[in-house]
N, C-alpha and C positions, 0 to 999 in steps of 0.2 A: 710072340707071334713071330714067325721067324719069314715074313712077306712087310713089304714098302705097304700101306690101308692105299688101295685107288680111288682118283679122287679124278670128279668133274664139274669145272668153276663155269658158269652162269653170270654171261656179262665181263666184265674187265676188260674187256678185248685191250689193240693199241692204243695210247695214250690216256688208259683210265687210268687215275693219280689213285683206288684203292684196290682194285686188281694184282696194279703190280706189288702194294704193301702185302696183299694176304700170299704171290708167290715166293715173297721174300721172306714170308712166316711162316709158313709151311712148311717151305722148303730146308727151317736151317736146323734143325733138329737131324731127320732123312728119315723121318717116320711117313712119308707120305708122298707118293709120287701123283703127278697130275697125267692121267692119260687121255683125257678129252675132256672139249668144252662150246657151250656153243657162247661164241666171244661177245657178237655182236647183234645187234635188228639191223647192218647189213650187211647183206650177204658176202662183199668184197673185202671187208674190213675185217670180218672172223674168218675170210680164207685165208686173209692174209695175216691176224693174229694169230692161228694156229698153228700156221707153217712158221710163224717166227719166232715160237712153243714146239717145236721142233714136233709137234702131236703128229701120229697116223693118220693122213689123207684121210681114211673110214672112218674115224672120229671128230673130225674136224667137222662138227651142229649147224646147220643154216640155225637152226630155232630150241629152241628149251623141251621142248613137245617132241619133239625127233628124237632128240637125245633122250632126254628119258625113256620113250617106248624101245628105242633100238638095244638103247644098254639094259633095258629090264629083260631082253629077251637071248643075252651072253649065257654063257656060261659060270657057272658062283665063281671057278676060278678068272677069268675076266673083267669080267663085268663091276664096276664100279662099285667103294661101299659106302660112299655119300657126297654129297657135293654140295659146292659151294656159292650160294648166292648173292655177286656183287654189284647190281641194278641199282639206279636209284628208289626212293622209297614208295613208289607205284608200282612197281614191278616186282615186289615182292613176295606178294602171297601167293601169285596160282604158281609160279616153280614151287614154291616149297609145301603146296599143301599138293602138286603132283608127284613130288617126289618121295614123300613120303607116303602120299597113295601106292606109288610101284615099288614100295620097300625099299627105301634109300633114308639112311641118318642125313643131317642138314646141317650145314654149318651158316648164317646170315649173318648179313649184316642190320646193324639198331637203324631206324626203327625199325623193329620188328616187321610193320605192315604198315598196312598205309590208315585201317581203321581200329578199330578197340577191336570190336568184333567181330572185323577176319584173326585176331590175334587172338583169340581166345576161339576161334573156329580150328587155325593149327593148335590151341593145348590140347582141345580135346583128340584130335585124331595121334599126338605124340603119344598123348594116357593111351588111345584104342589101339594102337600100333605096336609100342615099347620103344619104339626106336627111341637115339637120344638127338635134341637139335640143340644145336651151339650160339647165342649169341654172343657178336664179336663183342662185345665191350671193354676196350681194352686197355683202360686203366685199373680195372681190378686186377688184370698181369703185374702191374707192378711188383717185386719183391717186400720193396716197403708197404705199400697198400698192404699186403695178406697179413708181413707184422702189425700191423695197424689195427687187422680188424682180429687176429689172435689175441690181442693184449688190452682189447678190448672185449672180446670174448669171456673172458680168461679174468675179471674182473678189478683190471691191474689200476685203470682208473676210477672206479668207484661208476655209481647209478649215473647213466647220461642225462648229464641236464642242457644243453646247446652247440646245435651242429654250424657252424660257419660255413658254405660251401661258392666258390665262384669261380667261373669261366669265363672268363675276358679276351674276347678279339677283333680286331681292329679291319681283320680283312674286306668288311663287306660296309665301310665306312660313306665308298661311296659308289654309285649308281654302275654296277658293274656287269650285274644282270644283259644288260644295255652297251655293254664295248664289249663286249667277243667271249667273256671270263662263262666258260659252260658249266662249271662246277657253280659258279652266281647266277646263273638262267635257271638252273634246273631244281635248284634248295630253296629260290626265294618261290616257286614258283605251287600257290593251292593245289594244282592240278596232276603235278609231276611229284612234289615237295608233303605236303597232306595242311592238316589248317594250321598248322602252325612254324614258322621257320624256325628263327634264332633258339624258341625252347622246346624245339623240337628237334633239332640238331644237336647241341652242344648240352641244355639243360634236361635233355635227358642222360645225358654222361655224370653230369654235377647231380640229381638228385639218386640213378643209384649208387652212383661211389656213395654218398652218404646214408645207403642205408646197408651196401654191402660192409661196407665197414662195421655201423653201430650193431647192425642186424634187427633194429630195427624199422619200423614200416609206416611212412607218413598216413598218415589219419586225416588232417583238414588243412590245406591252407588261402591262403590269402594272395589274389597275382595283378601286378597289373604291369601290362604287356603293350611295348612300345612302337610304334614304327617313324622311323627320326629321320631317313635317306627319302625324301620327294618320290613321290613315282612308285614304291613301293608297295607291294602287295598283302608281305607278311612279315609277324611281328620281326624289328632285328633287335629289339635288347628287350628287355622283363625283370622282376623284379619280384621274389615271392616271399611270403614269411609260411612256415611246416610246425605242425604240430603233429608230436610223433607218439606210437602209440603204450608207451611207457611212461607222459608224460611233458616229454624234452621239448625247450623251443630249437626251431631255429630257420636261417635264413640264407638265402640260396638266388644267389645274383647272377643273370649269364646277357653277357651283351657280345654284336660281332658290327659294334663300330663304337669303341674302344681304341680309338686310332691312336695306333704305334702299339697295342698288345698282339700277339704273338697262339700262344697256344699258354695264357696263363694260367689255368688249372689249380686251383688251390682249397685245401680243407682244413679246418680246426674242429675238433672236436674235445670240449672239455666234459670232462664227469665231476665227481664230487672231491675225489683224488688228486688226481691232476689232467693235465690235457697232452694229443697231439698234435703236430701239425705239418701237411706233407704236402709237398709244390712237385708240379708236372714236370716243370721245369729243370728241379734242383731232383729227381726221382731218386736218385743212392741214396740220401736223405729224409730221415724223420726223426724230428726235435719230439723231447719229452720230456714236459715241462711240469713238476712235481709242487704240490701244493706246501712241503715242509720239507722240501731237499732240493739240490742246487738241478738243475736244467740236463737234460742228458743228450750228446746225439748220437743215434744209431745210424750204423751206413750198411748199404748195401753189399756181401761178400759173401763166397763162396766159404772163405776162411773162417766166415765171424759164428760156426753152428754153433759152439758154445751160446753164447746170446742174443741171439735170435728162431725165430717161434721154428719150429720144421716147412711153413707152413711157407716161410719166406727163404730159406735154403734149401729147398728143391724149385724153385725158383728163382736163384740167382748161379748166372751160369761163369763167371771169371772172380779171381780175387778181389780183396777189393781196395779200392783205389782204381778198378778200370771201369769206366761210365757204359751202364747197360743203360738205351732208351724208348722208344717207341715201338721198334722194329723189336725188340728183344721180348716187349712182355706181351704184342700181338704172338712171336712164338710160342709167348706162357701159354697160351690159350688154348692155340693150334697143341701143345704140347701134351694140355693140361689132356685134352679133348680126345686127341689122337690114340694116346697111353688107355681112355676109360672105355673106347672101344673096340682099342686092339682085345684089352680082358676080356668083354664080354662076348666078340668071336668066336676067343678062345674058351671060354666056359665061366673065368676064373675073376674072383673078385681085384674091380679095381683099388690100389691108396684111395684115406682120405684128402689123400695132397692133390691125386689127381681129378677126384670128381667136381674139384673147385675150381669150375665156369659156369657163365655167366647158360641160364637158360631158357627156356618157353619161358619160367613162371615171372625169371626176369622182361622178358620181354611182354606177356602183358603188364607188369606192373610200369613199363616206361608210356605201353601205347595208353593207359589210364593216366598215367603222369599231365600228357599231354590233353588228353580232353581236361579233366581237370583242372587245369592252370589256365584254360583257355575260358570254360566257365566260368571261372572267378572269376576274369580278367572283364570278362561280361555284363553279369551280378555286381548288384550296389547293396551285397550280403558284404559285412568284413569279412566271416567265414566260410569256406566250403565247404563240407564234407568230403572226404575221398573217398571215390565210387568206384570200385573194379568191377 
């Protein structure tokens, strides 16, 4: 493709944490240009945010309906190719649905929607329109996560037997939502976040990572959800036993009241022949443990092409020893999506490596995870069948 993809952002105005992260990410490879936005429900913030990003005045919109309507009427050489939606959970579905109806591809924050039914409706729209929806499950963008997936997929570990995945944070150890912390305020509000707090916010990341790397699907679970901070409306901690479709067993722990922890996402997966271990706070390293051989340490880096899978190498940006972290992983999601979309617009086939990004299917499974965890936590049964 001989031009950048044109993008419009919904949400993500001044002082919005995740909007700035998205802008860092899509700018990293020079494949995407942000040309318009409806950046806040507050008109002044929307205008000020658009101006600070040097958007043309006539493409700074005060609401997403106006933006999608006007952009859809523009000539093909000017209108946007896709929208990025970075609003709180409750405000994901409506703009995503309208964008698809207006013919725009979509990048959207997780969880994909507020309810499972909404997620299923978006999936139906994606299938009907043939458009692309990318879900920003960031951790699947790390090179060594892709290396782990490739090794499991080629059978290096043998049949998978056990999955341990944990995501402890400590930032909600106090009632921060009543102390002026806006991120805490909406994430702990059932009207804006949904039926689950911790499990909806970070438990979904852990569940997605377990399915992404193993290629397996959760079939049953047994969940325990807790509210430890007095006065909080949604769970801030939880533990889940998992069963996978090949018979493997799993343990998932997520907590936002693990005082002193930052973003300590970690996964261990064991098969008949060996296991792998990866931690988000040391992302360039993948530890491989063998049943009858010494353990290996694999490292990310563009100069390790002979040792790593094509999926890992295509998402490495620097030689070994140069740290690549959260922003680079986020950028890999955008790079793969943008490369796939550009190929589609050119009428060519994207590579299998480019197609490796989370889609609407992962969005539906994420919403199903939330529903099933909450249902299990409220049930007296030991095991709850995983319904999608």
